[in-house]
C-alpha positions as CSV (number, residue, x, y, z in Angstrom):
1,M,113.2,50.0,59.2
2,S,116.6,49.2,60.5
3,V,117.3,46.4,63.0
4,A,118.1,48.9,65.7
5,A,114.9,50.9,65.1
6,M,112.9,47.6,65.2
7,H,114.6,46.7,68.5
8,V,113.7,50.1,70.0
9,S,110.1,49.8,68.8
10,Q,109.8,46.3,70.3
11,S,111.3,47.5,73.6
12,R,108.8,50.4,73.8
13,D,106.0,48.0,73.1
14,G,107.3,45.8,75.9
15,T,107.3,48.7,78.4
16,R,103.9,49.8,77.3
17,A,102.5,46.3,77.7
18,A,104.1,46.0,81.1
19,S,102.5,49.2,82.2
20,V,99.0,48.2,80.9
21,L,99.4,44.8,82.6
22,V,100.3,46.3,85.9
23,A,97.3,48.7,85.7
24,I,94.9,45.9,84.9
25,L,96.2,43.9,87.9
26,G,96.1,47.0,90.1
27,A,92.5,47.7,89.1
28,T,91.6,44.1,89.8
29,F,93.3,44.3,93.2
30,Y,91.2,47.4,94.0
31,A,88.1,45.5,93.1
32,W,89.1,42.6,95.4
33,M,89.7,45.1,98.2
34,L,86.3,46.6,97.8
35,H,84.7,43.2,97.6
36,L,86.2,42.3,100.9
37,S,84.9,45.6,102.4
38,A,81.4,45.1,101.0
39,T,81.2,41.5,102.3
40,T,82.6,42.3,105.8
41,T,80.0,42.5,108.6
42,P,78.7,44.6,110.1
43,A,78.1,47.0,107.2
44,A,80.3,50.0,106.6
45,F,78.7,53.2,108.0
46,G,76.9,55.4,105.6
47,S,77.6,53.4,102.4
48,E,74.0,54.1,101.3
49,I,73.9,57.9,102.0
50,Y,74.9,59.0,98.5
51,D,72.4,56.6,97.0
52,Q,69.6,58.1,99.1
53,L,70.8,61.6,98.4
54,W,70.6,60.8,94.7
55,L,67.0,59.6,95.0
56,S,66.1,62.6,97.1
57,L,67.6,64.9,94.5
58,K,65.4,63.2,91.8
59,E,62.4,64.2,93.9
60,G,63.7,67.8,94.1
61,R,65.0,67.8,97.7
62,L,68.4,67.7,99.3
63,D,67.7,66.0,102.6
64,V,68.0,62.3,103.5
65,P,66.2,60.1,106.0
66,A,67.6,60.3,109.5
67,R,67.8,56.5,109.6
68,V,70.4,56.9,106.9
69,A,72.3,60.1,107.9
70,R,72.3,59.3,111.7
71,I,75.3,60.9,113.4
72,E,76.7,62.4,110.1
73,G,73.6,64.3,109.4
74,H,73.5,68.1,109.9
75,Y,70.0,68.8,111.3
76,T,67.8,71.8,111.2
77,P,65.7,72.4,114.4
78,D,62.8,70.5,112.9
79,G,64.9,67.4,112.4
80,T,65.6,67.6,108.6
81,A,68.9,65.9,107.9
82,F,71.4,67.3,105.4
83,I,74.9,66.2,104.7
84,Y,77.7,68.8,104.4
85,H,79.9,66.6,102.2
86,G,80.0,67.5,98.5
87,L,77.7,66.2,95.8
88,A,80.4,65.1,93.4
89,P,80.0,61.4,94.2
90,L,76.5,61.7,92.7
91,L,78.2,61.8,89.2
92,T,78.5,58.0,89.2
93,R,74.8,57.6,90.3
94,A,73.8,59.8,87.4
95,L,75.8,57.5,85.0
96,L,74.5,54.3,86.5
97,D,70.9,55.3,87.2
98,P,69.6,54.2,83.7
99,F,71.1,50.7,84.2
100,V,70.5,49.8,87.9
101,T,67.8,50.2,90.5
102,V,69.3,52.7,93.0
103,G,68.6,51.9,96.6
104,T,68.7,48.1,96.4
105,A,72.4,47.7,97.0
106,S,75.0,50.3,97.8
107,L,76.8,51.9,94.8
108,A,79.6,53.1,97.0
109,P,82.0,50.3,96.1
110,V,81.5,50.9,92.4
111,T,82.0,54.7,92.9
112,I,85.1,54.3,94.9
113,W,86.6,51.7,92.5
114,F,86.0,54.0,89.5
115,W,87.5,57.1,91.0
116,A,90.4,55.2,92.6
117,V,91.3,53.5,89.3
118,L,91.0,56.7,87.3
119,G,93.1,58.6,89.8
120,T,95.8,56.0,90.0
121,T,95.9,55.7,86.2
122,F,96.6,59.5,86.0
123,Y,99.4,59.3,88.6
124,H,100.8,56.2,87.0
125,A,101.0,58.0,83.6
126,A,102.5,61.1,85.2
127,F,105.2,59.1,86.9
128,L,106.0,57.2,83.7
129,R,106.5,60.5,81.9
130,T,109.4,61.2,84.1
131,L,111.3,58.4,82.5
132,D,111.5,60.5,79.3
133,Q,114.0,62.7,81.2
134,V,116.3,59.8,81.9
135,S,118.7,58.4,79.4
136,V,118.8,54.7,80.1
137,S,118.7,51.7,77.8
138,Q,115.5,50.0,77.0
139,E,116.7,46.9,78.9
140,K,117.2,48.9,82.1
141,R,114.0,50.9,81.5
142,L,111.7,47.9,81.8
143,P,112.5,47.1,85.4
144,F,111.9,50.8,86.4
145,V,108.6,50.8,84.4
146,A,107.5,47.7,86.3
147,L,108.6,49.0,89.7
148,I,106.9,52.4,89.2
149,G,103.7,50.7,88.1
150,I,103.5,48.3,91.0
151,L,104.4,50.8,93.6
152,T,101.9,53.3,92.2
153,W,99.0,50.9,92.3
154,I,99.8,48.8,95.4
155,G,102.3,51.0,97.2
156,G,100.3,54.2,97.0
157,P,97.0,55.7,98.3
158,G,94.6,53.7,96.1
159,V,94.9,50.8,98.5
160,L,93.7,52.9,101.5
161,L,90.9,54.3,99.4
162,T,89.6,51.0,98.4
163,A,90.0,49.3,101.7
164,N,86.7,50.7,103.0
165,H,83.5,51.7,101.2
166,G,82.1,53.8,104.0
167,F,80.5,57.2,103.5
168,Y,83.7,59.2,104.2
169,Q,85.7,57.5,101.4
170,E,83.6,58.6,98.4
171,P,84.4,62.4,98.2
172,I,88.0,61.7,99.0
173,A,88.2,59.2,96.1
174,V,86.6,61.7,93.7
175,A,89.1,64.4,94.7
176,Y,92.0,61.9,94.4
177,A,91.0,61.4,90.7
178,L,90.4,65.0,90.0
179,F,93.8,66.1,91.4
180,G,95.5,63.2,89.6
181,G,94.0,64.4,86.3
182,F,95.2,68.0,87.0
183,I,98.7,66.8,87.7
184,Y,98.8,64.7,84.6
185,I,97.6,67.6,82.4
186,W,100.0,70.0,84.1
187,M,102.9,67.7,83.4
188,Q,101.9,67.3,79.8
189,A,101.9,71.0,79.5
190,V,105.3,71.3,81.1
191,R,106.7,68.6,78.9
192,S,105.4,70.2,75.7
193,G,106.1,73.8,76.8
194,R,102.6,75.0,76.2
195,I,99.1,74.8,77.6
196,S,96.4,74.3,75.0
197,G,92.9,75.8,75.2
198,R,91.3,72.4,75.6
199,A,93.6,71.5,78.5
200,L,92.9,74.9,80.2
201,I,89.2,74.3,80.1
202,T,89.6,70.7,81.2
203,V,91.6,71.6,84.4
204,A,89.0,74.3,85.1
205,V,86.3,71.7,85.0
206,L,88.4,69.4,87.3
207,A,88.8,72.3,89.8
208,A,85.1,73.2,89.7
209,L,84.1,69.6,90.4
210,C,86.6,69.3,93.2
211,V,84.7,72.1,95.0
212,H,81.9,69.6,95.4
213,A,84.2,66.8,96.6
214,R,87.0,68.3,98.8
215,P,86.7,72.1,98.9
216,H,90.1,72.6,100.5
217,L,91.8,70.7,97.7
218,A,89.7,72.8,95.3
219,V,91.4,75.9,96.7
220,A,94.7,74.6,95.5
221,L,93.3,73.6,92.1
222,Y,91.8,77.1,91.7
223,C,95.2,78.6,92.3
224,G,96.7,76.1,89.9
225,V,94.2,77.0,87.1
226,A,94.9,80.7,87.7
227,A,98.6,80.0,87.2
228,L,97.9,78.2,84.0
229,I,95.7,81.0,82.7
230,V,98.5,83.5,83.4
231,W,100.9,81.2,81.6
232,A,98.6,80.7,78.6
233,L,97.9,84.5,78.2
234,G,101.6,85.3,78.6
235,Q,102.6,82.7,76.0
236,R,99.8,83.0,73.4
237,G,98.2,86.4,74.1
238,R,94.8,86.9,72.4
239,A,94.7,83.3,71.1
240,A,94.4,82.1,74.7
241,L,91.8,84.7,75.7
242,L,88.6,82.7,75.0
243,P,89.8,79.5,76.8
244,A,90.9,81.7,79.7
245,V,87.5,83.5,79.9
246,L,85.7,80.1,79.7
247,G,88.0,78.7,82.4
248,V,87.2,81.6,84.7
249,A,83.5,81.2,84.0
250,I,83.7,77.4,84.9
251,L,85.6,78.2,88.1
252,G,82.9,80.8,88.9
253,A,80.1,78.3,88.2
254,G,81.7,75.8,90.5
255,G,82.0,78.3,93.3
256,A,78.5,79.7,92.8
257,G,77.1,76.2,92.8
258,Y,78.8,75.5,96.1
259,L,77.5,78.7,97.7
260,G,74.0,78.0,96.3
261,L,74.0,74.5,97.8
262,N,75.1,75.9,101.2
263,K,72.2,78.4,101.0
264,M,69.7,75.7,100.3
265,R,71.0,73.3,102.9
266,F,72.0,75.5,105.8
267,G,70.3,78.8,105.1
268,S,73.4,80.8,104.4
269,A,75.8,80.7,101.4
270,T,78.8,81.0,103.7
271,E,77.7,78.3,106.2
272,V,79.3,75.0,105.1
273,H,78.2,72.7,107.9
274,G,76.3,72.6,111.1
275,S,77.7,73.5,114.5
276,F,78.0,71.6,117.7
277,A,75.7,74.0,119.4
278,A,71.9,74.0,119.3
279,G,69.9,76.8,117.7
280,G,70.7,76.5,114.1
281,T,71.8,73.6,111.9
282,Q,73.4,71.2,114.3
283,Y,75.9,68.3,113.8
284,G,74.2,65.0,114.3
285,M,76.5,63.8,117.1
286,T,75.3,66.6,119.4
287,F,71.8,66.9,117.9
288,W,71.0,63.3,118.9
289,G,72.9,63.6,122.2
290,F,75.8,61.3,121.4
291,E,78.3,64.1,122.2
292,D,78.0,67.1,124.5
293,E,77.8,70.5,123.0
294,D,80.8,71.5,125.2
295,S,82.9,68.4,124.5
296,A,86.7,68.6,124.1
297,R,86.3,68.3,120.4
298,A,83.5,70.9,120.2
299,S,85.5,73.3,122.3
300,G,88.6,72.8,120.2
301,F,86.7,73.7,117.0
302,A,84.9,76.7,118.7
303,E,88.0,78.2,120.3
304,H,90.7,77.4,117.7
305,G,88.8,76.9,114.4
306,R,88.5,73.9,112.2
307,F,91.6,75.0,110.3
308,N,94.4,76.5,112.3
309,P,97.9,77.1,110.9
310,G,99.4,76.3,114.3
311,R,98.5,72.7,113.9
312,I,100.5,72.3,110.6
313,V,103.9,71.3,112.1
314,P,102.7,68.9,114.8
315,N,100.2,67.3,112.5
316,L,102.9,67.0,109.8
317,V,105.0,65.0,112.2
318,V,102.2,62.5,112.8
319,Y,101.2,62.2,109.2
320,A,104.8,61.9,108.0
321,V,106.8,59.8,110.5
322,S,104.5,58.3,113.1
323,P,105.4,54.6,113.4
324,P,102.6,52.3,112.2
325,Q,100.4,51.3,115.1
326,L,100.0,47.7,113.8
327,H,103.7,47.0,113.8
328,A,105.1,49.3,116.5
329,P,102.3,50.2,118.9
330,S,104.6,51.5,121.7
331,A,106.6,53.7,119.4
332,S,103.4,55.0,117.8
333,E,101.9,55.8,121.2
334,A,105.1,57.7,122.2
335,V,104.8,59.9,119.2
336,L,101.1,60.5,119.6
337,S,101.5,61.3,123.3
338,L,104.1,63.9,122.4
339,H,101.7,65.3,119.8
340,R,98.9,65.5,122.4
341,A,101.1,67.1,125.0
342,Y,102.1,69.8,122.6
343,T,98.8,70.5,120.8
344,E,96.0,70.1,123.4
345,P,97.1,73.1,125.6
346,R,97.5,75.3,122.5
347,F,94.8,74.1,120.0
348,G,92.5,71.9,121.9
349,L,91.7,68.3,121.1
350,I,93.0,66.9,117.8
351,R,91.3,63.6,117.2
352,I,93.6,60.9,115.8
353,E,91.8,58.0,114.2
354,V,93.2,54.4,113.9
355,P,95.1,52.7,112.4
356,D,97.7,55.5,112.3
357,A,100.9,55.2,110.3
358,G,103.2,57.8,108.8
359,I,103.6,58.3,105.1
360,V,107.2,57.2,105.2
361,F,106.1,53.8,106.4
362,L,103.1,53.5,104.1
363,W,104.5,54.9,100.8
364,T,108.1,54.4,101.5
365,F,109.3,54.4,97.9
366,W,107.4,57.6,97.1
367,S,108.7,59.2,100.3
368,I,112.3,58.5,99.1
369,A,111.5,59.9,95.6
370,A,109.8,63.0,97.3
371,A,112.9,63.5,99.5
372,V,115.1,63.5,96.4
373,G,112.7,65.9,94.9
374,I,113.1,68.3,97.8
375,G,116.8,68.1,97.5
376,T,116.8,68.8,93.8
377,L,113.9,71.3,93.7
378,R,116.2,74.2,92.8
379,R,117.2,72.5,89.6
380,A,113.6,71.6,88.6
381,R,111.7,73.2,85.8
382,R,109.6,76.2,86.7
383,G,106.4,74.4,85.9
384,E,107.4,71.6,88.3
385,I,108.2,74.0,91.1
386,V,104.8,75.7,90.7
387,L,103.1,72.4,90.7
388,V,104.7,71.6,94.0
389,G,103.5,74.9,95.3
390,V,99.9,74.1,94.2
391,A,100.0,70.7,95.9
392,G,101.6,72.3,98.9
393,I,98.5,74.6,99.4
394,A,96.3,71.6,99.6
395,A,98.6,69.9,102.0
396,L,98.8,72.9,104.3
397,L,95.1,73.2,104.5
398,M,94.7,69.5,105.4
399,L,97.5,69.7,108.0
400,S,95.8,72.6,109.7
401,Y,92.6,70.6,110.3
402,A,91.6,69.3,113.8
403,T,91.4,65.6,112.9
404,I,94.1,63.2,111.7
405,A,92.7,60.1,109.9
406,P,94.1,57.4,107.6
407,R,91.8,58.6,104.8
408,Y,93.2,62.1,105.1
409,H,96.6,60.8,104.1
410,V,95.2,60.6,100.6
411,D,94.7,64.4,100.6
412,L,98.4,64.8,101.2
413,W,99.3,62.5,98.4
414,P,99.3,65.2,95.6
415,L,102.3,66.9,97.4
416,V,104.1,63.6,97.7
417,A,103.4,62.9,94.1
418,A,104.5,66.4,92.9
419,L,107.8,66.1,94.7
420,A,108.3,62.6,93.5
421,I,107.8,63.8,89.9
422,V,110.7,66.1,90.5
423,G,112.8,63.5,92.3
424,L,112.2,60.4,90.2
425,P,114.5,61.2,87.3
426,H,117.4,62.0,89.6
427,A,116.8,58.9,91.7
428,I,116.6,56.7,88.6
429,R,119.8,58.1,87.2
430,R,121.6,57.4,90.4
431,V,120.3,53.9,90.8
432,S,120.9,53.0,87.1
433,A,124.5,54.2,87.4
434,M,125.2,52.0,90.3
435,R,125.5,48.2,90.6
436,G,122.5,46.0,90.5
437,R,122.4,45.5,94.2
438,W,121.1,49.1,94.6
439,Y,118.1,48.3,92.5
440,A,117.6,45.2,94.7
441,R,117.8,47.3,97.8
442,L,115.3,49.8,96.4
443,L,113.0,47.0,95.5
444,V,113.2,45.6,99.1
445,V,112.4,49.0,100.6
446,G,109.5,49.3,98.2
447,V,108.2,45.9,99.1
448,I,108.4,46.6,102.8
449,G,106.5,49.8,102.5
450,T,103.9,48.2,100.3
451,L,103.4,45.4,102.9
452,V,102.8,48.0,105.6
453,N,100.5,49.9,103.3
454,V,98.4,46.8,102.5
455,Q,98.3,45.6,106.1
456,T,97.3,49.0,107.3
457,A,94.5,49.1,104.7
458,G,93.4,45.7,105.8
459,A,92.9,46.9,109.4
460,Y,91.3,50.1,108.1
461,R,88.6,47.9,106.5
462,Y,87.1,47.3,109.9
463,I,86.9,51.0,110.9
464,S,83.5,52.9,111.0
465,R,81.4,49.7,110.9
466,E,77.8,49.6,112.2
467,H,78.6,47.7,115.4
468,P,75.4,47.8,117.6
469,A,77.2,49.2,120.6
470,S,78.9,52.0,118.7
471,D,77.8,55.5,117.5
472,F,77.8,54.1,114.0
473,A,75.0,51.5,114.8
474,A,72.3,51.1,112.3
475,W,68.9,52.6,113.0
476,D,65.6,50.8,112.3
477,A,62.3,52.6,112.5
478,A,61.9,52.0,116.2
479,T,65.4,53.2,117.1
480,C,65.0,56.3,115.1
481,S,61.5,57.0,116.5
482,A,62.8,56.6,120.1
483,H,65.6,59.2,119.4
484,A,63.2,61.6,117.8
485,A,60.7,61.2,120.6
486,E,63.4,62.1,123.1
487,K,63.9,65.3,121.1
488,G,60.2,66.2,121.6
489,F,59.0,65.8,118.1
490,D,55.3,64.8,117.6
491,A,54.1,61.7,115.9
492,P,53.6,63.1,112.4
493,R,57.0,64.8,112.4
494,I,58.7,61.6,113.7
495,Q,57.1,59.7,110.8
496,E,58.7,62.1,108.3
497,I,62.1,62.2,110.1
498,C,62.3,58.5,110.4
499,R,60.9,57.6,107.0
500,A,62.3,54.4,105.4
501,P,65.2,54.7,102.9
502,R,64.0,55.0,99.4
503,V,64.3,52.4,96.6
504,E,64.0,53.7,93.1
505,T,60.8,52.8,91.4
506,E,60.3,51.9,87.7
507,S,59.2,54.9,85.7
């Protein structure tokens, strides 16, 4: 081996080692974030719901105790509590069940950590692949490798995901990882110029699982898998027929399973959750009297739908550029007031949860890369353009929803990431061709955005906690029984509705 070849090999080993080190430190940071959440009091709302659902499933049932579900249950008229969120977070319970006693301590932190680390690893790898399109020396490459790694792990959505281990975080974390895996496999196919049968089946599995985590993101993944099937058949003909058929079958199984679960939980395959109104399966907030059936939120859903395309543009403004409430409360309130003034007469109440902050302030570096991606999209490879379209479908569905929340920013991340994949090579070429001060400026911008991201996540840790005076308050047997008695249930039924949370017994 020549001296030059040895130098290149050593440099590549150095960049690989830097990437692995950053990933290890990032995963450790996520564990620390979740440790802080798990040790914060009062407890995070619903962190034991999926544990209890797993134990119920092992008994052949899909309901959970009302003392666990509380306001997030969807209740049949006889008080049986179901959750409408997907079952994908049960995958980690299935893996851990042989080794732990489920029900003694919440497994939510472990679940969220696993999926957040897995997803961030996929995105990290996909971003690093973009460096292959840039002709820079190994000496210049190492700083970019370090910057991309740090800003993926600490300056991206994984920090928000791991800031809180409450019930709402788990399905979002699963979908984050599944979409990350899809993007990574997609970019591998674009880079190699072909999609293998194994990869086609893998992305179909990811899409089918996503139905049971975040169905609206699964819609986008289904479209993406369909595009890959068309590509594979057009490129390889009959050789791709079997993987294509298997992929369609997997997608069908995912969809059929989702419809079947709806039928078992809500009595209809097409009913995906309870309503605010009484009579059928009813949302816990109205079932237990915490919210009126004709509240502003309920009326907005009933009159304008849960998803309405008219909300896309105004919601995009808030998600993208709303100033961070922690750092600019007056400016934030000005933007949110304009949003309310425009949307409420047209689409009813759109609930905005705290702490709000726009993506450009949270993920500043990636917003810049995405903006470059938008500007250079016409020159992108066809596969990259299609990927942006797939991620765009997921974003449009999320933007049309009637709630804006910090955790929902994560559902918009695939579009930011897809655009950043297009823009990164161009941005790196420009920066590497300039003087060193431009890299320093880019670093400063990235650090500022990362600080806002971490501080916002720190505040988000305290959201949805079981404060006694809040709707999220914990229920003991007496509290639950009092609520059930007000609903008119008799003593035997109250005993069943308000049964104690399970703890797995030794077999």
